[in-house]
All heavy atoms as an XYZ file, in Angstrom:
815
protein
N       0.803     -1.166     -0.018
C       0.001      0.041      0.029
C       0.905      1.225     -0.022
O       1.936      1.242      0.607
C      -0.880      0.026      1.220
C      -1.879     -1.033      1.224
C      -2.839     -0.982      2.383
C      -3.991     -1.909      2.352
N      -4.906     -1.831      3.475
N       0.409      2.240     -0.739
C       1.057      3.663     -0.749
C       0.886      4.335      0.615
O      -0.128      4.382      1.277
C       0.431      4.373     -1.746
C       1.295      5.417     -2.445
C       0.723      6.070     -3.689
O       0.543      5.371     -4.657
O       0.469      7.284     -3.598
N       2.089      4.774      1.024
C       2.038      5.639      2.232
C       1.348      6.916      2.057
O       1.485      7.633      1.107
C       3.375      5.948      2.787
N       0.458      7.236      3.108
C      -0.355      8.500      2.932
C       0.441      9.575      3.436
O       1.101      9.658      4.452
C      -1.529      8.298      3.928
C      -2.680      9.421      3.737
C      -3.854      9.239      4.599
C      -4.826     10.334      4.307
N      -5.992     10.079      5.185
N       0.451     10.691      2.522
C       1.256     11.885      2.912
C       0.584     12.841      3.759
O      -0.623     12.940      3.798
C       1.632     12.614      1.554
C       2.631     12.053      0.681
C       3.027     12.970     -0.413
O       2.275     13.831     -0.858
N       4.253     12.767     -0.950
N       1.290     13.424      4.673
C       0.668     14.407      5.626
C       0.236     15.728      4.885
O       0.872     16.043      3.822
C       1.725     14.767      6.739
N      -0.840     16.166      5.364
C      -1.295     17.484      4.651
C      -0.292     18.576      4.771
O       0.362     18.712      5.816
C      -2.563     17.891      5.444
N      -0.082     19.214      3.641
C       0.851     20.390      3.672
C       0.212     21.463      4.462
O      -0.818     22.046      4.182
C       1.060     20.758      2.175
C       1.967     21.975      1.867
C       3.474     21.598      2.386
C       1.983     22.253      0.428
N       1.114     22.069      5.359
C       0.653     23.273      6.089
C       0.719     24.475      5.266
O       1.885     24.781      4.788
C       1.641     23.410      7.362
C       1.166     24.622      8.269
O       0.200     25.309      7.907
O       1.871     24.784      9.251
N      -0.409     25.054      4.954
C      -0.301     26.184      4.052
C      -0.210     27.556      4.780
O      -0.114     28.543      4.073
C      -1.703     26.235      3.354
C      -1.964     24.977      2.415
C      -3.237     25.115      1.738
C      -0.836     24.762      1.349
N       0.075     27.520      6.041
C       0.535     28.739      6.758
C       1.889     29.160      6.542
O       2.771     28.247      6.616
C       0.054     28.587      8.241
C      -1.439     28.420      8.459
O      -2.204     29.237      7.916
N      -1.808     27.400      9.075
N       2.230     30.430      6.612
C       3.609     30.788      6.581
C       4.315     30.484      7.992
O       3.640     30.209      8.883
C       3.657     32.306      6.367
C       2.275     32.718      6.810
C       1.390     31.614      6.634
N       5.544     30.329      7.965
C       6.208     30.076      9.287
C       5.883     31.045     10.328
O       5.590     32.238     10.016
C       7.754     30.150      8.861
C       7.814     29.849      7.505
C       6.517     30.454      6.869
N       5.811     30.601     11.690
C       5.469     31.389     12.774
C       6.360     32.676     12.810
O       7.650     32.538     12.538
C       5.706     30.505     13.982
C       5.284     31.369     15.247
C       5.309     30.560     16.459
N       4.994     31.364     17.646
C       5.506     30.962     18.795
N       6.264     30.016     19.026
N       5.212     31.890     19.814
N       5.758     33.785     12.956
C       6.628     35.011     13.178
C       6.697     35.678     11.737
O       7.202     36.820     11.627
N       6.083     35.078     10.606
C       6.230     35.705      9.289
C       4.660     35.882      8.721
O       3.812     35.360      9.358
C       7.035     34.861      8.328
O       6.307     33.644      8.087
C       8.255     34.583      8.827
N       4.536     36.558      7.675
C       3.279     36.635      7.043
C       3.400     36.782      5.513
O       4.367     37.080      5.005
C       2.484     37.788      7.617
C       3.114     39.174      7.337
C       2.321     40.244      7.813
N       1.238     40.396      6.832
C       0.391     41.468      6.799
N       0.613     42.517      7.604
N      -0.609     41.504      5.946
N       2.317     36.509      4.832
C       2.218     36.583      3.419
C       1.692     38.011      3.152
O       0.829     38.586      3.993
C       1.247     35.624      2.805
C       1.773     34.233      2.915
O       2.994     34.059      2.760
O       1.037     33.271      3.187
N       1.991     38.645      2.033
C       1.491     39.930      1.599
C       0.772     39.635      0.227
O       1.466     39.426     -0.786
C       2.523     40.877      1.420
C       3.048     41.390      2.745
C       4.104     40.848      3.408
C       2.362     42.527      3.358
C       4.555     41.270      4.629
C       2.937     42.968      4.723
C       4.020     42.374      5.182
N      -0.514     39.496      0.247
C      -1.260     39.488     -0.950
C      -1.266     40.769     -1.692
O      -0.895     41.761     -1.223
C      -2.680     38.959     -0.639
C      -2.614     37.501     -0.195
C      -2.602     37.112      1.122
C      -2.673     36.389     -1.197
C      -2.586     35.838      1.555
C      -2.705     35.103     -0.792
C      -2.609     34.850      0.664
O      -2.528     33.496      1.024
N      -1.631     40.726     -3.023
C      -1.505     41.948     -3.858
C      -2.051     43.236     -3.306
O      -1.399     44.324     -3.283
C      -2.110     41.546     -5.063
C      -1.894     40.108     -5.214
C      -2.083     39.561     -3.730
N      -3.272     43.194     -2.746
C      -3.860     44.290     -2.199
C      -3.177     44.900     -0.972
O      -3.125     46.026     -0.792
C      -5.378     44.080     -1.847
C      -5.634     42.977     -0.817
C      -5.659     41.548     -1.427
O      -5.306     41.392     -2.608
O      -5.917     40.629     -0.489
N      -2.567     44.061     -0.165
C      -1.794     44.449      0.920
C      -0.349     44.894      0.518
O       0.138     45.946      1.089
C      -1.535     43.257      1.891
C      -2.863     42.829      2.542
C      -2.709     41.456      3.321
O      -2.054     40.512      2.656
O      -2.992     41.380      4.479
N       0.108     44.378     -0.525
C       1.473     44.735     -1.061
C       1.230     46.218     -1.689
O       2.285     47.037     -1.577
C       1.891     43.833     -2.073
C       3.390     43.755     -2.416
S       4.291     43.325     -0.962
C       5.840     44.099     -1.332
N       0.184     46.450     -2.352
C       0.047     47.865     -2.869
C      -0.005     48.885     -1.854
O       0.698     49.906     -1.872
C      -1.293     47.875     -3.742
C      -1.270     47.309     -5.144
C      -2.448     47.646     -5.877
N      -3.662     46.982     -5.408
C      -4.062     45.717     -5.618
N      -3.297     44.988     -6.513
N      -5.135     45.350     -5.064
N      -0.726     48.565     -0.673
C      -0.683     49.582      0.387
C       0.628     49.628      1.045
O       1.100     50.739      1.302
C      -1.738     49.046      1.563
C      -1.888     49.883      2.707
C      -2.226     51.368      2.332
C      -2.796     49.265      3.743
N       1.301     48.573      1.229
C       2.678     48.578      1.829
C       3.649     49.388      0.921
O       4.364     50.270      1.358
C       3.248     47.149      2.052
C       4.686     47.189      2.660
C       5.324     45.809      2.606
O       5.454     45.179      1.606
N       5.558     45.315      3.827
N       3.615     49.125     -0.286
C       4.496     49.817     -1.270
C       4.206     51.306     -1.354
O       5.094     52.215     -1.462
C       4.474     49.200     -2.645
C       5.066     47.876     -2.740
C       6.539     47.800     -2.372
O       7.340     48.735     -2.794
N       6.823     46.927     -1.586
N       2.922     51.724     -1.209
C       2.524     53.106     -1.193
C       3.060     53.815      0.013
O       3.673     54.785      0.001
C       0.969     53.234     -1.252
C       0.524     54.580     -0.996
C       0.331     55.553     -2.065
C       0.006     55.102      0.176
N      -0.140     56.712     -1.381
C      -0.341     56.509     -0.189
C      -0.109     54.669      1.487
C      -0.853     57.292      0.946
C      -0.508     55.528      2.455
C      -0.891     56.833      2.136
N       2.839     53.172      1.255
C       3.361     53.700      2.473
C       4.891     53.765      2.535
O       5.507     54.843      2.699
C       2.856     52.921      3.680
C       3.319     53.271      4.974
C       2.779     54.571      5.273
C       2.807     52.258      6.088
N       5.615     52.650      2.023
C       7.101     52.683      2.092
C       7.493     53.768      1.043
O       8.589     54.434      1.304
C       7.591     51.448      1.659
C       7.478     50.334      2.808
C       6.867     50.574      3.904
C       8.164     49.180      2.542
C       6.824     49.661      5.062
C       8.157     48.156      3.566
C       7.512     48.438      4.804
N       6.855     53.928     -0.118
C       7.271     55.014     -1.008
C       7.175     56.351     -0.411
O       8.053     57.200     -0.577
N       6.150     56.679      0.412
C       6.056     57.893      1.171
C       7.193     58.105      2.082
O       7.761     59.118      2.227
C       4.780     58.185      1.764
C       3.642     58.502      0.776
N       3.556     59.760      0.218
C       2.630     57.733      0.270
C       2.530     59.749     -0.676
N       2.051     58.579     -0.747
N       7.385     57.029      2.826
C       8.652     57.114      3.834
C       9.850     57.329      3.237
O      10.688     58.195      3.649
C       8.676     55.822      4.614
C       7.605     55.591      5.654
C       6.660     56.569      6.114
C       7.267     54.338      6.334
N       5.904     56.048      7.071
C       6.226     54.661      7.197
C       7.769     53.075      6.213
C       5.599     53.752      7.975
C       7.193     52.113      7.103
C       6.134     52.376      7.971
N      10.165     56.674      2.028
C      11.394     56.922      1.269
C      11.454     58.331      0.744
O      12.511     58.997      0.978
C      11.590     55.964      0.073
C      11.861     54.540      0.430
N      10.914     53.547      0.149
C      12.804     53.935      1.155
C      11.425     52.357      0.689
N      12.572     52.597      1.292
N      10.352     58.915      0.311
C      10.392     60.237     -0.168
C      10.676     61.199      0.966
O      11.501     62.153      0.787
C       9.028     60.657     -0.813
C       8.683     59.896     -2.162
O       9.647     59.379     -2.712
O       7.530     59.874     -2.558
N      10.068     61.029      2.094
C      10.355     62.004      3.214
C      11.881     61.822      3.711
O      12.466     62.788      3.969
C       9.406     61.712      4.353
C       9.701     62.536      5.667
C       7.917     62.059      3.919
N      12.295     60.588      3.690
C      13.610     60.370      4.218
C      14.587     61.076      3.338
O      15.586     61.742      3.754
C      13.898     58.921      4.291
N      14.446     60.902      2.031
C      15.301     61.426      1.017
C      15.201     63.092      1.044
O      16.284     63.778      0.896
C      14.948     61.033     -0.408
C      15.617     59.682     -0.751
C      15.496     59.374     -2.213
N      14.136     58.969     -2.575
C      13.626     57.732     -2.562
N      14.282     56.791     -2.055
N      12.262     57.586     -2.856
N      14.030     63.615      1.315
C      13.836     65.079      1.400
C      14.693     65.606      2.554
O      15.069     66.714      2.477
C      12.368     65.432      1.573
N      14.962     64.769      3.553
C      15.743     65.213      4.744
C      17.133     64.648      4.762
O      17.922     64.788      5.689
C      15.065     64.736      6.018
C      13.836     65.607      6.381
C      12.551     65.278      5.861
C      13.906     66.744      7.090
C      11.427     66.035      6.116
C      12.925     67.592      7.350
C      11.567     67.258      6.905
O      10.623     67.947      7.198
N      17.599     64.192      3.590
C      19.036     63.849      3.348
C      19.423     62.573      3.704
O      20.547     62.197      3.710
N      18.504     61.698      4.030
C      18.867     60.287      4.354
C      19.225     59.531      3.085
O      18.465     59.731      1.998
C      17.681     59.632      5.155
C      17.626     60.057      6.564
C      16.851     61.171      6.882
C      18.468     59.498      7.576
C      16.745     61.665      8.193
C      18.335     60.023      8.926
C      17.553     61.171      9.084
N      20.009     58.554      3.136
C      20.382     57.709      2.044
C      20.006     56.246      2.525
O      20.194     55.820      3.645
C      21.748     57.799      1.606
O      22.088     58.933      1.255
N      19.621     55.356      1.482
C      19.384     54.032      1.797
C      20.625     53.136      1.831
O      21.479     53.401      1.059
C      18.380     53.349      0.764
C      16.966     53.803      1.029
C      16.063     52.987      0.132
O      15.707     51.794      0.437
O      15.584     53.642     -0.881
N      20.622     52.083      2.540
C      21.772     51.020      2.423
C      21.009     49.679      2.606
O      19.843     49.636      3.110
C      22.817     51.304      3.410
C      22.279     51.098      4.863
C      22.530     49.883      5.446
C      21.682     52.129      5.584
C      22.095     49.652      6.817
C      21.266     51.912      6.871
C      21.426     50.716      7.522
O      21.060     50.580      8.768
N      21.607     48.652      2.302
C      21.130     47.408      2.650
C      22.381     46.353      2.826
O      23.451     46.733      2.443
C      20.325     46.819      1.401
C      19.346     45.743      1.754
O      19.345     45.325      3.032
O      18.664     45.228      0.896
N      22.011     45.245      3.378
C      23.136     44.331      3.747
C      22.506     42.945      3.518
O      21.309     42.706      3.434
C      23.595     44.488      5.120
N      23.387     41.814      3.330
C      22.949     40.612      3.181
C      21.999     40.013      4.341
O      22.217     40.528      5.546
C      24.157     39.702      3.069
C      25.200     40.635      2.763
C      24.831     41.898      3.469
N      20.949     39.346      4.071
C      20.099     38.777      5.100
C      20.828     37.818      5.801
O      20.456     37.426      7.001
C      18.766     38.189      4.407
C      19.090     36.914      3.695
C      17.733     37.983      5.439
N      21.947     37.253      5.399
C      22.745     36.249      6.161
C      24.116     36.912      6.464
O      24.796     37.544      5.572
C      23.027     35.195      4.924
C      23.531     33.774      5.526
C      22.432     33.163      6.549
C      23.748     32.795      4.435
N      24.467     36.850      7.726
C      25.666     37.476      8.254
C      26.468     36.397      8.926
O      26.001     35.249      9.343
C      25.386     38.552      9.216
C      24.866     39.794      8.606
C      25.929     40.700      8.010
O      27.111     40.208      7.899
O      25.659     41.750      7.518
N      27.805     36.619      9.098
C      28.642     35.815      9.960
C      28.173     35.746     11.412
O      27.970     36.830     11.956
C      30.143     36.190      9.919
C      30.758     36.028      8.555
O      30.553     35.023      8.096
N      31.337     37.037      8.084
N      28.010     34.676     12.004
C      27.480     34.456     13.280
C      28.296     35.281     14.222
O      27.821     35.759     15.299
C      27.471     33.022     13.792
C      26.884     32.753     15.132
C      26.859     31.326     15.435
O      27.913     30.852     15.917
O      25.836     30.591     15.129
N      29.579     35.312     14.013
C      30.614     36.006     14.965
C      30.195     37.517     15.121
O      30.456     38.053     16.219
C      31.888     35.953     14.329
N      29.523     38.089     14.238
C      29.123     39.562     14.224
C      28.156     39.662     15.268
O      28.321     40.623     16.159
C      28.531     39.912     12.945
C      28.118     41.395     12.789
C      29.398     42.220     12.771
C      27.448     41.478     11.425
N      27.278     38.702     15.616
C      26.284     38.888     16.721
C      26.888     38.409     18.036
O      26.585     39.011     19.026
C      25.008     38.059     16.328
C      24.456     38.512     15.116
C      24.587     37.810     13.851
C      23.774     39.715     15.049
C      24.051     38.337     12.758
C      23.333     40.267     13.867
C      23.441     39.517     12.660
O      22.896     40.072     11.592
N      27.860     37.464     18.094
C      28.510     36.982     19.225
C      29.378     38.197     19.705
O      29.292     38.426     20.994
C      29.321     35.764     18.891
C      30.219     35.504     20.093
C      28.419     34.496     18.608
N      29.999     38.840     18.842
C      30.842     40.043     19.301
C      29.901     41.102     20.023
O      30.340     41.727     20.893
C      31.497     40.559     18.022
C      32.396     41.778     18.388
C      33.134     42.248     17.183
N      33.965     43.384     17.533
C      34.802     43.883     16.731
N      35.146     43.227     15.618
N      35.558     44.886     17.121
N      28.767     41.322     19.509
C      27.905     42.228     19.972
C      27.107     41.852     21.383
O      27.116     42.620     22.294
C      26.829     42.732     18.963
C      25.764     43.764     19.518
C      24.667     43.987     18.537
C      23.718     45.028     19.181
N      22.437     44.826     18.878
N      26.711     40.666     21.289
C      25.814     40.229     22.457
C      26.307     39.080     23.288
O      25.701     38.689     24.197
C      24.412     39.971     21.951
N      27.426     38.485     22.963
C      27.984     37.397     23.703
C      27.535     36.026     23.091
O      26.589     35.980     22.281
N      28.195     35.008     23.517
C      27.972     33.680     22.983
C      26.555     33.136     23.101
O      26.031     32.476     22.218
C      28.966     32.709     23.611
C      29.098     31.288     22.983
C      29.525     31.283     21.607
O      30.492     31.978     21.365
O      29.080     30.537     20.712
N      25.846     33.489     24.223
C      24.541     33.067     24.474
C      23.541     33.447     23.418
O      22.436     32.944     23.246
C      24.046     33.459     25.831
C      23.961     34.963     26.125
C      25.301     35.543     26.487
O      26.320     34.815     26.735
O      25.329     36.729     26.682
N      23.827     34.562     22.624
C      23.007     34.968     21.629
C      22.646     34.034     20.504
O      21.686     34.080     19.836
C      23.417     36.355     20.988
C      24.469     36.088     20.099
C      22.281     37.025     20.281
N      23.648     33.068     20.376
C      23.527     32.011     19.317
C      22.235     31.212     19.541
O      21.611     30.605     18.518
C      24.752     31.151     19.238
O      24.935     30.429     20.402
C      25.949     31.954     18.836
N      21.768     31.109     20.785
C      20.613     30.322     21.135
C      19.310     31.034     20.645
O      18.271     30.409     20.527
C      20.423     30.053     22.614
C      21.618     29.280     23.150
C      21.831     28.007     22.405
O      21.001     27.242     22.263
N      23.089     27.802     21.987
N      19.408     32.380     20.314
C      18.260     33.129     19.865
C      18.228     33.358     18.326
O      17.339     33.986     17.876
C      18.204     34.480     20.598
C      18.292     34.326     22.114
C      18.517     35.690     22.850
O      18.581     36.684     22.199
N      18.791     35.579     24.153
N      19.280     33.000     17.627
C      19.296     33.172     16.236
C      18.846     32.014     15.418
O      19.039     30.912     15.994
C      20.776     33.461     15.846
C      21.473     34.857     16.428
C      22.986     34.793     16.219
C      20.781     35.973     15.924
N      18.527     32.278     14.225
C      18.478     31.196     13.217
C      19.886     31.116     12.646
O      20.228     31.921     11.791
C      17.506     31.458     12.106
C      16.005     31.439     12.664
C      15.288     32.576     12.885
C      15.315     30.258     12.895
C      14.036     32.591     13.374
C      14.015     30.088     13.367
C      13.337     31.299     13.561
O      12.110     31.304     14.076
N      20.580     30.085     12.985
C      21.977     29.987     12.497
C      22.320     28.593     12.161
O      21.559     27.659     12.451
C      22.970     30.391     13.652
C      22.694     29.664     15.041
O      21.713     28.928     15.151
N      23.613     29.854     15.911
N      23.336     28.402     11.259
C      23.756     27.091     10.830
C      25.221     27.199     10.307
O      25.653     28.325     10.173
C      22.736     26.601      9.781
C      22.615     27.488      8.603
C      23.401     27.307      7.416
C      21.700     28.545      8.667
C      23.197     28.107      6.360
C      21.537     29.447      7.563
C      22.226     29.162      6.400
N      25.790     26.040      9.989
C      27.016     26.014      9.463
C      26.745     25.778      7.992
O      26.136     24.749      7.560
C      28.028     24.956     10.036
C      29.382     24.781      9.260
C      28.181     25.198     11.570
N      27.332     26.640      7.071
C      27.049     26.521      5.604
C      27.848     25.419      5.060
O      28.785     24.880      5.694
C      27.126     27.883      4.979
C      28.484     28.386      4.847
O      29.424     27.769      5.186
O      28.554     29.566      4.278
N      27.816     25.296      3.684
C      28.596     24.263      2.957
C      30.033     24.633      2.868
O      30.923     23.718      2.839
C      28.051     24.075      1.545
C      26.699     23.509      1.581
C      26.144     23.315      0.027
C      24.846     22.700      0.053
N      24.213     22.558     -1.194
N      30.436     25.838      3.183
C      31.850     26.305      3.283
C      32.410     26.243      4.717
O      33.447     26.719      4.933
N      31.609     25.491      5.607
C      31.988     25.247      6.961
C      32.114     26.787      7.753
O      32.881     26.862      8.626
C      33.357     24.575      7.063
C      33.444     23.832      8.381
O      32.348     23.456      8.933
O      34.565     23.652      8.872
N      31.245     27.661      7.350
C      31.230     28.915      7.995
C      29.956     29.064      8.918
O      28.886     28.586      8.436
C      31.204     29.970      6.979
C      32.367     30.119      6.153
C      32.235     31.076      4.912
N      31.229     30.540      4.093
C      31.207     30.399      2.754
N      32.430     30.892      2.146
N      30.458     29.835      2.022
N      30.158     29.456     10.134
C      28.933     29.752     11.080
C      28.299     30.956     10.565
O      28.871     32.062     10.671
C      29.331     29.826     12.455
N      26.995     30.888     10.092
C      26.282     32.023      9.639
C      24.990     32.181     10.327
O      24.502     31.255     10.932
C      25.982     32.053      8.185
C      27.381     32.165      7.404
C      25.364     30.775      7.692
N      24.277     33.337     10.221
C      23.009     33.458     10.920
C      22.104     34.400     10.026
O      22.597     35.293      9.244
C      23.150     34.127     12.380
N      20.832     34.175     10.137
C      19.918     35.088      9.523
C      19.958     36.385     10.243
O      19.817     36.393     11.534
C      18.403     34.494      9.429
C      18.182     33.342      8.555
C      16.846     32.857      8.650
C      18.601     33.669      7.031
N      20.022     37.442      9.561
C      20.132     38.738     10.290
C      18.856     39.267     10.954
O      17.804     39.261     10.387
C      20.373     39.847      9.118
C      20.586     41.175      9.705
C      20.679     42.210      8.496
N      19.321     42.410      7.839
C      19.190     42.644      6.567
N      20.141     42.751      5.768
N      17.961     42.825      6.291
N      18.830     39.257     12.287
C      17.625     39.674     13.102
C      17.476     41.086     13.170
O      16.384     41.599     13.517
C      17.891     39.042     14.424
C      19.430     39.063     14.536
C      20.081     38.868     13.209
N      18.444     41.971     12.878
C      18.425     43.406     12.897
C      19.562     43.994     12.048
O      20.370     43.279     11.678
C      18.406     43.846     14.357
C      19.745     43.491     14.996
C      20.064     44.397     16.163
O      19.944     45.557     15.993
O      20.737     43.977     17.237
N      19.527     45.285     11.908
C      20.376     45.890     10.909
C      21.703     46.525     11.593
O      22.704     46.733     11.000
C      19.785     46.942     10.091
C      18.993     46.384      8.865
S      20.101     45.590      7.706
C      20.985     46.915      6.886
N      21.495     46.831     12.894
C      22.662     47.537     13.631
C      23.985     46.919     13.348
O      24.991     47.547     12.976
C      22.248     47.851     15.006
O      21.041     48.487     15.096
C      23.400     48.660     15.666
N      24.120     45.606     13.681
C      25.484     44.946     13.601
C      25.904     44.983     12.030
O      27.103     45.211     11.890
C      25.371     43.589     14.091
C      24.157     43.655     14.938
C      23.295     44.658     14.347
N      25.023     44.842     11.157
C      25.430     44.843      9.732
C      25.812     46.215      9.306
O      26.911     46.346      8.625
C      24.209     44.452      8.913
O      23.884     43.140      9.132
N      25.180     47.295      9.789
C      25.584     48.628      9.489
C      27.058     48.910     10.155
O      27.820     49.497      9.365
C      24.633     49.631      9.979
C      24.959     51.104      9.739
C      25.189     51.465      8.269
C      23.872     51.958     10.482
N      27.260     48.481     11.322
C      28.490     48.783     11.875
C      29.630     47.936     11.124
O      30.694     48.566     10.916
C      28.441     48.242     13.373
N      29.376     46.743     10.630
C      30.281     46.054      9.868
C      30.640     46.737      8.581
O      31.743     46.825      8.190
C      29.779     44.590      9.558
C      30.594     43.729      8.653
C      29.998     42.473      8.165
N      28.756     42.647      7.490
C      28.559     43.166      6.277
N      29.555     43.529      5.554
N      27.293     43.197      5.777
N      29.575     47.341      7.939
C      29.626     48.035      6.630
C      30.650     49.230      6.867
O      31.387     49.588      6.084
C      28.330     48.379      6.090
C      27.555     47.294      5.541
S      25.735     47.597      5.166
C      26.009     48.762      3.816
N      30.340     49.958      7.993
C      31.136     51.161      8.359
C      32.637     50.780      8.457
O      33.487     51.353      7.904
C      30.529     52.004      9.512
C      31.503     52.951      9.910
C      29.173     52.539      9.202
N      32.841     49.814      9.219
C      34.202     49.297      9.535
C      34.835     48.900      8.346
O      35.977     49.115      8.075
C      34.188     48.284     10.692
C      33.897     48.730     12.018
S      34.108     47.435     13.276
C      32.818     46.292     12.882
N      34.151     48.085      7.435
C      34.757     47.653      6.180
C      35.079     48.881      5.197
O      36.067     48.827      4.607
C      33.704     46.782      5.366
N      34.260     49.885      5.209
C      34.510     51.012      4.396
C      35.728     51.822      4.886
O      36.622     52.116      4.132
C      33.198     51.941      4.259
C      33.265     53.283      3.610
C      33.404     53.243      2.144
N      32.392     52.581      1.391
C      31.285     53.171      0.823
N      31.025     54.384      1.112
N      30.458     52.440      0.100
N      35.840     51.925      6.289
C      36.949     52.541      6.792
C      38.320     51.912      6.658
O      39.342     52.403      6.527
C      36.750     52.791      8.214
C      35.803     53.940      8.555
C      35.804     54.292     10.021
N      34.797     55.408     10.235
C      34.465     55.733     11.360
N      34.771     55.036     12.517
N      33.636     56.694     11.553
N      38.097     50.526      6.538
C      39.377     49.693      6.349
C      39.861     49.718      4.910
O      41.016     49.390      4.686
C      39.122     48.196      6.761
N      39.027     49.977      3.979
C      39.474     50.021      2.576
C      39.956     51.377      2.178
O      40.004     52.397      2.734
C      38.316     49.671      1.682
O      37.327     50.625      1.706
């Protein structure tokens, strides 16, 4: 007999959500206004990878922070983590720019 497959959970992972087209239109409209106001006041955008070296967070918050991160060892044997916030990434970017 063929094994019965479990029903696929159609909900997004806990702590996340889907944005359907009507919600995405509203979000893009709102973000567009925020961007316009920020630019009018001289702010510039930046972005960083969603994946960072785990050591960046350990350096900021101590070894115990690894229990609070989504982290793993990648195929290159590097300890990495999903970025939970931008502050350490921004600090890394500033230090990298100053070093070059």
